[in-house]
N, C-alpha and C positions, 0 to 999 in steps of 0.2 A: 381103234378109238378115235375116229375123226370127229371133231366137234362141229356142232351144227352152226349155221349162220346166226341163229337166234342167240346162242351162247356168246358168240363173238360180239354181237351188237350189244348185249347186256354188259359184257366186260368193258367195252369201249365207253358205254354210257356211264358206268360206275367210275371209270378213270376220269372222264370229263367232269363228273360231279365232284370227285375228289380234288381235281385241279381248281374248280370254281371255289370249293371250300378253302383250299390253301390261299388262293388269291384274296378271298374275303378276310382270312386270318391275317395275311400280310398287310392288307389295306388297313384293317383294324389296328394292327401293331403300329403301323406308320402314324396313324391318327393319335394313338396313345403316346407315342414318342413325341410327336409335335406338341401335344397338349402338355406333356411333362416338361418339354423344353421351354414352352411359354411360361409355365409355372416357375421353372428354375430362373428364367430371366426376370420374372416379376419379383421372386424372392431375392435375387441378387440386387435388383434396383432398390428394393425395400431395405436390404442390408446396407447398401451404400448410403441410402438416405439416413438410416439409423446412425451409421458411422459418421456422416457429416454432422448430424445432430449432436452426437457425443463429442465430436471434435469442437463444435461450436460451444457446447456447454463447458467443456474443459477450458477453452479459451476464455470464456466469461468468468469461470472460477479463478483462473490465473489472474485475470484483470482485477477481479475483486480482491484477491490476495495482495496483489501489487498495491492497489489503492489503500488497503488496510495497512500494509507495511509503510507506505508513504505517510499516511495519516499518523501512524504510531511514531514515525520519525519526526514528523512535524510537531507532535505533542512533546516529544523529548526535547526538541530544539526550544520550543516555547517554555518548557519547564526550566531549561538551562538559562534562557533569557530572563525569566522571572527571578531565578536565583541570583543571576548577575545583577539584576535591577535591585533586588533586596540588599545585596552586598554594597552596591553603589550608594544606596540610601543610608545604610549603616555607616559607611565610610564618610559620607557627607555629614551625617550627624556627629560622628566622632571629630571630624575636622572642625565643625561648628563649635563643639564643646571645647576642643583644644584652643580654638581662637578666642572663645569666651574666657577660658582660664588665663590665656596669655594677656587678654585685655584687662582682666581683673588684676593680674600681677603688675602690668604696666601702670594701671590706675594707682595701685598701691605705691609703686615706685614714684610716680608723679606726686602723689599726696605726700609721701615722705620728703621728696625734694622740695615741695612747696613749704612744708613745715620747716625744713632746714633753711630755705631761703628767707622765710619770715624771721627765723631766729637770727640769721646773719644780718638781715636788714636792721633788726632791733639792736643787734650788737654794734653795727656800723653807726646807727643813729646815736646810741649811747656814747660811743667813742667820739663822735663829732661834738656832742654836747660837752663831754669832758674836755675836749680840745678847746672849745669855745670858752669854757669856764677857766681853763688854765691860761689861755691867751690874754 
C-alpha cells in the first residue's frame, strides 16, 4: 500500500491550507481582541468621566447644602437679633414709663411741698403781723 506522489502532494496542500486558515483565524482573533480592548478603554474612560461628573455633582450638592445651612443659621441669628431688638424696645418703653411715673410722683411731691411752703409762708406772715400788732 505505498501511496502515490499525488496523494502526498494533496495532503501537504490540505495541511498548508489548514495552516493558512488557522493563521487567518488567529489574526482575526487578534483584531477582535484589539477592538475589544479599545472598546474597554473607551468604556473605562467614559466611566471615569461619569465618575468625575458624579463627584462634581456631589460636591456641588454639598456646597448647596452648606450654603442652605449657613443661610438657615443666618436667618436664625437674624431672628434672635430681631427678638433681642424687640425686647430692648420693650425695656426702653418700660424704662420710659417708669421714668414718667417717677416724674409724675416727683411732680406730686413738689406740688405738695409748694402747697406746704405756701401754707408756711402764710403762717409766717400771719405770725409777723401778729407780732407787729402785739409790739
